[in-house]
Steps between C-alpha positions, in 0.01 A plus 500: 500500500138390462375156404405628155852629442658178620291309249624723220876456544615290203691196612568370150683794347794289370266243349284761333795676347658192347437410142570648163442860398167432331358325806612786723349754261168317496497498881578872502194582291285230666423356158271233647262778605430574134219249535300759694427772241568320172189274508271801544654672198467183292141448614415854392666436164304176453166667574581796273585256219184291554713210614740496206786752525757477224822320599697813405308735730489238774878459493564876487273557800684232698838651415378852583370382836826326587717793389285759680499299820875439480568872454267590786649247742855608419408867538356415841820321598718794390304776675473289817860375486610648834167446675494132402844446651371622837190280490557147640254357245677649199856560617652244261340630180801712405709180489293360213620760247704818500332839478650582156368169366155581637500847343615364164229234514235766567602678180504181292164370626338844459623530141379149419161578656455812286625316190250216546219746578580677172462167318143457629331823389540876506295546817705254704817666372376848594395386848808288576700786663196585712477139614868500596461826691208357698674179597822682590315757708379234744854449630519866608166524678607347831704816556198729520175305541348213696299391196790337317306170480245664273770634270631144469145389427474767233833393347372144458141603437579674173608166351146384404428840343828488308424151372153610388654792311752261344214301349248771414690831496266649760396468864209268574270508804574137599872578520435802722291291739767231503767764564306615808486141622872452451573830676302391809645148490860620483451773761344242732769234472778761510350635822518150648854452370609833652426373849841337482660846489291650781787537748752613240270760344410641840866519604608661172213746498384382156148573383303185568128434510563200726681721754230766477203262533662231712517133406145403602328780311731448202388138474136607516557759231667236282190284542283789378725553200484134404124498538488796262728311265264202498205728420701655217582157355131407504414830332771436241346162420157656462613785275721267293204259472690203637317186604463235767859376488630845589249571775551156653873573515427805715423258784858370478635856490302590812624186679863585419457852637345365820796265542743790452332711766476216748871437457579870544315518832756269658774763433743223418754630249553167327123451485443846356759442228360158416141622493601811305650305214281191494166677541564781255659273240195275530262795463665629184537155343139400571378834365688462171397138450135584573498789252670291231268202543192720500608670178576183307217275619 
């Protein structure tokens, strides 16, 4: 067993699986990670609405995002049910909820997503099954391609475009540029996160870009992706005609990304997890606040 594997064996399985059903369900879908994609969708909505989206559309977009993410996470858990039980990092997930409960919850959250999309406008309703298909498809890609990180990026990257459509009924160039930035951002941090599964993926013969490239080159590639993301965010600000508040905030975004990559270089599992959540949550929060302030000032 390698040092990376030893760092991944969960020592707090009983503690993590205590609590009521709702708490366990929220841990199963990693609800706290909703902070990653949601701010980018809301920022796109704010720009599309010239800083003043209607409370109705705003609320429907939030609910759609939560329902879509819940359905996607549960679908991922179901299709990887057996694989997760063999992975030291994820072997306790099946204890958080039964498989039938997970399947039923996929159906409920998918139906609620489509229902809320229908309440926004005809275009969002028509595209809602397509959106579900895209975010579900990510969970299957690790079985046939090493580029699964980019499919995850695409799954989250469509959120700004969807939010723009929710406000305007069409696709706008700023949302496309922002979607590219989110795609690169997600692919980059997921590549870093996947280092934790390097030994397991190699042993199981799973398609893995980290196994194919090696850890060192994977970290360098993640740096390139995050540099591209930063360029895309700057381009988004220029096309959306945002001002000094937004562009000043890009310095904070860059600093958070540098911190994440410096933490990842130490190959410390606890450090990677901490940097993964803290840095990316900071990036998304700062981005949303900067967009909002720039639009209302």
